[in-house]
C-alpha positions in Angstrom: -10.3 -28.7 13.2 -12.0 -25.3 14.0 -10.1 -22.5 12.1 -9.6 -19.1 13.7 -11.0 -17.4 10.6 -13.8 -18.2 8.1 -15.0 -16.5 5.0 -18.3 -14.7 5.1 -19.9 -12.3 2.6 -18.6 -9.4 4.5 -15.0 -10.8 4.5 -12.8 -12.8 6.9 -14.6 -13.4 10.2 -13.3 -14.7 13.5 -16.2 -16.5 15.4 -14.2 -16.8 18.6 -13.7 -13.0 18.8 -16.7 -11.9 16.8 -14.8 -9.5 14.5 -13.9 -9.1 10.9 -10.6 -8.2 9.1 -10.9 -5.6 6.4 -14.6 -6.2 6.0 -17.0 -4.9 3.4 -20.5 -3.7 4.2 -21.1 -2.6 7.8 -20.0 -4.7 10.8 -19.8 -4.2 14.6 -16.1 -4.7 15.0 -13.5 -4.3 12.2 -9.8 -4.9 12.4 -8.2 -3.0 9.5 -4.8 -3.7 8.0 -4.2 -0.2 6.6 -5.8 3.1 5.6 -6.3 2.5 1.8 -9.9 2.7 0.7 -10.2 -0.9 -0.5 -9.3 -2.1 3.1 -10.5 0.7 5.4 -14.2 1.2 4.5 -16.6 3.5 6.2 -19.7 2.5 8.3 -18.3 0.1 10.8 -19.2 0.6 14.5 -15.7 0.0 15.9 -12.2 0.0 14.3 -9.0 -1.5 15.6 -5.8 -0.7 13.7 -2.1 -0.3 14.3 -1.2 2.7 16.4 0.6 4.4 13.5 -2.4 3.8 11.2 -4.9 5.5 13.5 -4.4 9.1 12.4 -4.4 8.1 8.8 -7.6 6.1 9.2 -9.3 9.1 10.8 -8.1 11.4 8.0 -9.7 9.0 5.5 -12.9 8.1 7.4 -13.5 11.1 9.7 -12.4 12.1 13.2 -15.7 11.1 14.7 -15.3 7.3 14.0 -14.9 5.0 17.0 -11.4 3.7 16.5 -8.4 2.5 18.6 -4.7 2.1 17.7 -2.8 -0.9 19.0 1.1 -0.8 19.2 2.8 -3.3 16.9 3.4 -6.6 18.6 1.0 -5.9 21.6 -1.4 -8.8 22.1 -5.0 -8.0 22.6 -7.5 -10.7 23.7 -10.9 -10.3 22.0 -13.3 -13.0 23.2 -11.6 -16.3 22.7 -9.0 -15.0 20.2 -5.6 -13.4 20.7 -4.8 -10.8 18.1 -1.7 -8.6 17.3 -0.6 -6.3 14.6 2.8 -6.6 12.9 4.4 -4.3 10.3 3.5 -5.1 6.6 5.9 -2.6 4.9 3.2 -1.5 2.5 2.6 2.1 3.6 3.0 3.9 7.0 0.9 2.1 9.6 0.2 -0.9 7.5 -0.1 -4.2 9.4 -0.4 -7.9 9.2 -3.0 -9.2 11.6 -2.1 -12.3 13.6 -5.0 -14.3 15.0 -4.6 -17.2 17.4 -7.4 -19.4 18.6 -6.8 -22.7 20.5 -3.1 -22.7 19.4 -3.9 -22.4 15.7 -2.5 -19.2 14.1 -3.6 -17.4 11.0 -1.8 -14.3 9.7 -3.7 -11.9 7.3 -1.1 -9.8 5.5 -3.4 -7.2 3.9 -1.0 -5.7 1.4 2.7 -6.1 2.1 6.2 -5.4 0.8 9.4 -6.9 2.2 11.7 -4.6 0.2 13.2 -1.7 2.2 11.2 1.6 2.1 12.3 4.8 3.9 8.8 6.1 4.2 7.3 3.3 6.4 8.0 0.6 9.0 10.0 -2.4 7.8 8.1 -5.6 7.1 8.2 -8.2 9.8 8.0 -12.0 9.0 5.5 -13.7 11.3 5.4 -17.5 11.6 1.9 -19.1 11.3 -0.1 -22.1 10.3 -2.2 -20.4 7.6 -1.0 -17.2 5.7 -3.4 -15.0 3.8 -1.2 -13.4 1.1 -2.0 -10.8 -1.4 -0.7 -11.6 -5.0 -1.2 -8.3 -6.8 2.1 -8.9 -8.7 2.0 -12.7 -8.6 3.9 -13.3 -11.9 7.6 -13.8 -12.5 7.7 -10.7 -14.8 7.4 -8.5 -11.7 10.9 -8.0 -10.3 11.6 -4.7 -8.5 14.9 -2.8 -8.5 16.1 -1.3 -5.3 14.2 1.8 -4.1 17.4 4.0 -4.3 17.8 3.2 -8.0 14.3 4.3 -8.8 14.7 7.5 -6.8 17.8 8.2 -8.9 15.9 7.6 -12.1 13.1 10.0 -11.0 15.6 12.7 -10.0 17.5 12.4 -13.3 14.3 12.7 -15.2 13.3 15.7 -13.2 16.8 17.3 -13.7 16.7 16.7 -17.4 13.3 18.3 -17.6 14.4 21.3 -15.5 17.4 21.9 -17.6 15.1 22.0 -20.7 12.8 24.5 -18.9 9.9 22.0 -18.5 7.9 21.1 -15.4 7.7 17.4 -14.3 4.3 16.1 -13.5 4.5 12.8 -11.7 1.4 10.7 -10.8 1.5 8.7 -7.6 -1.3 7.6 -5.3 -2.0 10.2 -2.6 -1.5 8.0 0.4 1.7 5.9 0.5 3.2 6.2 -3.0 3.2 10.0 -3.1 5.0 10.2 0.3 7.5 7.6 -0.9 8.2 9.6 -4.0 8.6 12.8 -2.1 10.9 11.2 0.4 13.4 10.4 -2.4 13.3 13.8 -4.2 16.5 15.9 -4.5 15.3 19.5 -3.6 18.4 21.0 -5.1 16.9 20.4 -8.6 13.9 22.7 -8.2 10.8 23.5 -6.2 8.5 20.7 -5.2 4.7 20.9 -5.3 2.0 18.3 -4.5 -1.8 18.2 -5.1 -4.0 19.1 -2.2 -5.0 15.4 -1.8 -1.5 14.6 -0.8 -0.9 17.3 1.8 -3.1 16.1 4.8 -1.0 13.0 5.1 2.4 14.7 5.2 2.2 15.8 8.9 1.3 12.3 10.0 4.3 10.9 8.2 6.6 13.6 9.6 5.4 12.9 13.1 6.6 9.3 12.5 10.1 10.6 11.5 9.7 10.6 7.7 11.4 13.7 6.3 10.4 15.5 3.1 11.7 18.4 1.1 9.6 21.6 1.3 6.4 20.7 -0.4 4.1 23.5 -1.6 0.5 23.5 -2.9 0.1 24.8 -6.5 -1.8 28.0 -6.4 -4.3 29.3 -9.0 -2.7 32.1 -11.0 0.9 30.8 -10.8 2.2 30.6 -14.3 5.9 29.7 -14.3 6.3 26.0 -13.5 9.6 25.5 -15.4 11.8 23.2 -13.4 9.2 22.3 -10.8 8.3 18.8 -9.7 4.5 18.4 -9.2 3.3 15.1 -7.5 -0.4 14.4 -8.1 -2.8 11.4 -7.7 -3.8 9.5 -10.9 -7.4 10.7 -10.4 -6.5 14.1 -11.8 -4.4 12.6 -14.7 -6.9 13.8 -17.3 -8.6 16.6 -15.3 -8.4 20.3 -15.9 -6.2 20.7 -12.8 -3.2 19.5 -14.9 -3.7 22.0 -17.7 -1.9 24.8 -15.9 1.4 23.0 -16.2 2.1 23.9 -19.8 4.7 21.7 -21.5 5.0 19.3 -18.6 6.6 15.9 -19.0 4.2 13.3 -17.5 5.4 10.4 -15.5 3.8 7.6 -13.4 5.2 5.7 -10.4 3.7 2.3 -10.1 4.5 -1.4 -10.3 2.2 -1.6 -13.3 4.9 0.3 -15.3 6.8 -3.0 -15.5 4.2 -4.1 -18.1 5.1 -3.4 -21.7 2.6 -0.9 -23.2 1.2 0.4 -19.9 3.0 3.7 -20.3 1.9 4.1 -23.9 -1.7 3.4 -23.1 -1.7 6.2 -20.5 0.0 8.6 -22.8 2.9 9.1 -20.5 6.4 10.3 -21.2 8.0 8.1 -18.5 7.1 5.2 -16.2 8.9 4.4 -13.0 8.6 0.9 -11.6 8.0 1.7 -7.9 5.6 -0.5 -6.1 4.3 -0.7 -2.6 3.5 -4.4 -3.0 5.8 -7.5 -3.0 7.2 -8.6 -6.3 7.4 -12.2 -7.4 10.6 -12.9 -5.4 9.2 -11.1 -2.4 6.0 -13.1 -2.4 7.9 -16.4 -2.6 10.3 -15.4 0.1 7.7 -14.3 2.6 5.3 -17.2 1.9 8.1 -19.7 2.4 9.5 -17.8 5.4 6.2 -18.0 7.3 6.4 -21.7 7.5 2.7 -21.9 6.8 1.2 -25.2 5.8 -1.5 -23.5 3.8 -1.6 -20.3 1.8 -4.7 -18.4 1.0 -4.3 -15.9 -1.9 -6.2 -12.7 -2.5 -6.0 -9.3 -4.3 -4.9 -10.5 -7.6 -5.1 -13.3 -10.1 -3.5 -15.9 -8.0 -3.9 -19.1 -10.0 -0.4 -19.1 -11.5 1.2 -18.5 -8.1 -1.0 -21.2 -6.5 0.1 -23.7 -9.2 3.7 -22.8 -8.7 3.5 -23.2 -4.9 1.6 -26.5 -5.3 4.5 -27.8 -7.4 6.8 -26.9 -4.5 4.6 -28.9 -2.1 2.9 -25.9 -0.5 -0.9 -26.0 -0.4 -2.3 -22.8 -1.9 -5.7 -21.6 -3.2 -7.7 -18.4 -3.7 -9.4 -17.1 -0.6 -13.1 -17.6 -0.9 -12.8 -18.6 -4.6 -13.0 -15.2 -6.3 -10.0 -13.0 -6.6 -10.2 -9.4 -5.4 -8.6 -6.3 -7.0 -6.6 -3.7 -5.2 -7.7 -0.1 -5.8 -4.5 1.6 -4.7 -1.1 0.4 -5.9 
């Protein structure tokens, strides 16, 4: 049996269509699942992404790249392959890539999240023969609460800090997580600020119907931050940029906050378990729902999940042998 996709050093390759999915290195034709830097890499000659992802990809890689956006669900024939993009629920514009060759169907999920998220398109379950699944949080300890509950926790923390005259400094990745956090903030508590790395993506989200409170850029010389919420990427967590916010309470929004000790190691006052990836139950539900006869795992330490699936009669293994690590959670 000839499979639609094979593993090459650059990543997953489709011989029938002569393209790669989320490749490394430099290739002629790249199909990219979403605009995070560990999936959307510079240097490829041509990019094909979901229609919603296209402006985000160009913000990340440059307006001059050769790239095309394909509406969700629209089938494109590339050589001897039929491909289509389907919502992954990870961040705005994120997609699963369905590849069909000779009646055999693979779905490459990229990163995905079946839980509801008001900042991006809802996940779509796609039936297939082989499903390439991330497993970033592939252990039973990872079980997410509803998004609304976490937003309530963040707003209560912010409100308590504001009443005490302190600013709230919340770290969240600049693309995806920051917008999800901003979407759930209650602007009646106080002013909202965001690091400059967050702002370029906001108009793209707003053009897709995602509404935010008024979000300002912190300005040099401003001295009174009492009661403010400041959203910033983790890259500036220990940088001089944060020193202006005297007396700030420091929080972090990430699925990793579910791990005991993660907050303490980062010297945080509060951790919020808000992830843009599937939790344990989400992974199992999607994997079983695809009806796939074989599961290829990536972006995590998938051996425990592979063993669990094997015990349930589902063939599963790590894609290409070595696990990959996700850069942006």
